[in-house]
C-alpha positions as CSV (number, residue, x, y, z in Angstrom):
1,M,-2.7,-9.9,-0.5
2,S,-4.3,-8.6,2.6
3,E,-6.9,-11.3,3.1
4,L,-6.6,-13.6,6.0
5,N,-5.6,-17.3,5.5
6,L,-7.8,-19.5,7.7
7,T,-7.1,-22.9,9.0
8,D,-9.0,-25.4,11.2
9,A,-7.0,-24.0,14.1
10,N,-7.8,-20.3,13.7
11,F,-11.2,-20.4,12.1
12,D,-13.3,-20.0,15.3
13,Q,-11.2,-17.2,16.6
14,E,-11.2,-15.2,13.4
15,V,-14.7,-15.9,12.2
16,K,-17.0,-17.2,14.9
17,N,-15.8,-14.9,17.6
18,Y,-15.7,-11.8,15.3
19,K,-18.5,-9.4,16.2
20,D,-20.3,-6.5,14.5
21,K,-18.8,-6.7,11.0
22,P,-19.2,-9.4,8.4
23,V,-16.6,-12.0,7.5
24,L,-16.4,-13.3,3.9
25,V,-14.8,-16.8,3.7
26,D,-13.7,-18.1,0.3
27,F,-13.5,-22.0,0.5
28,F,-11.0,-22.9,-2.3
29,A,-8.4,-25.4,-3.5
30,T,-5.2,-24.6,-5.4
31,W,-6.1,-27.1,-8.2
32,C,-9.6,-25.7,-8.8
33,G,-9.9,-23.6,-12.0
34,P,-12.9,-21.5,-11.0
35,C,-11.1,-20.9,-7.6
36,Q,-8.1,-19.5,-9.5
37,V,-10.5,-17.1,-11.3
38,M,-12.0,-16.0,-7.9
39,G,-8.6,-15.5,-6.3
40,P,-7.8,-12.0,-7.9
41,I,-11.4,-10.9,-7.3
42,I,-11.1,-11.8,-3.6
43,D,-7.7,-10.0,-3.5
44,E,-9.2,-6.8,-5.0
45,L,-12.2,-6.9,-2.6
46,S,-9.8,-7.3,0.3
47,E,-7.8,-4.3,-0.7
48,E,-11.0,-2.2,-1.4
49,L,-12.4,-3.0,2.0
50,A,-9.2,-2.6,4.0
51,G,-9.8,-0.5,7.1
52,S,-13.6,-1.1,7.0
53,G,-13.6,-3.7,9.7
54,I,-15.0,-6.3,7.2
55,K,-12.8,-9.4,7.1
56,I,-12.0,-11.1,3.8
57,A,-10.6,-14.6,4.4
58,K,-9.6,-17.8,2.4
59,L,-9.7,-21.4,3.6
60,N,-7.9,-24.1,1.6
61,V,-10.3,-27.1,1.8
62,D,-7.4,-29.5,1.2
63,E,-5.5,-28.2,4.2
64,S,-8.5,-27.6,6.5
65,Q,-10.9,-30.4,5.8
66,A,-12.6,-30.3,9.2
67,K,-14.0,-26.8,8.7
68,A,-15.0,-27.4,5.1
69,G,-16.9,-30.5,6.3
70,E,-18.4,-28.7,9.3
71,Y,-20.0,-26.2,6.9
72,G,-21.0,-28.8,4.3
73,V,-18.8,-27.4,1.5
74,M,-19.2,-29.9,-1.3
75,S,-18.2,-27.9,-4.3
76,I,-15.7,-25.1,-4.7
77,P,-15.4,-22.2,-4.9
78,T,-18.0,-21.7,-2.1
79,I,-18.2,-18.3,-0.4
80,I,-19.9,-18.0,2.9
81,I,-20.6,-14.7,4.6
82,F,-20.7,-14.7,8.3
83,K,-21.8,-12.1,10.8
84,N,-21.6,-12.5,14.6
85,G,-20.4,-16.1,14.0
86,E,-23.5,-17.1,12.0
87,E,-23.8,-18.0,8.4
88,K,-25.8,-15.2,6.6
89,E,-25.3,-16.1,3.0
90,R,-23.7,-18.9,0.9
91,L,-22.7,-18.4,-2.8
92,L,-21.5,-21.2,-5.1
93,G,-19.2,-20.7,-8.1
94,I,-17.6,-17.6,-9.5
95,Q,-19.0,-14.3,-8.2
96,D,-18.4,-10.8,-9.3
97,K,-16.7,-8.3,-7.0
98,A,-19.5,-5.7,-7.1
99,S,-22.2,-8.0,-5.9
100,L,-19.9,-9.4,-3.2
101,K,-19.1,-5.9,-2.0
102,Q,-22.8,-5.0,-2.0
103,K,-23.8,-8.0,0.1
104,L,-21.0,-7.3,2.6
105,E,-21.9,-3.7,3.0
106,A,-25.6,-4.5,3.4
107,L,-25.0,-6.6,6.5
């Protein structure tokens, strides 16, 4: 797994302060069935985009409730794509890898 694990403590540094390239954040929980389906998709995407400058990250909503609350994450999995610290797109539920990759590369 080459994706970044986010916490309330490192979120701003890794996401809000990251410039020029997009950051995909997968808000998940270990007990969530659809999140478990998304896990391998996120892992594959992370490997495919390694070296591109695009960050792929996961945030466990049970461990980092402040950031999940700040972004109004009410259901999981929720994927938010940020660029230059701003939310550009929000996706709910299971997503396919090809469409995620396309959205990231378009930003």
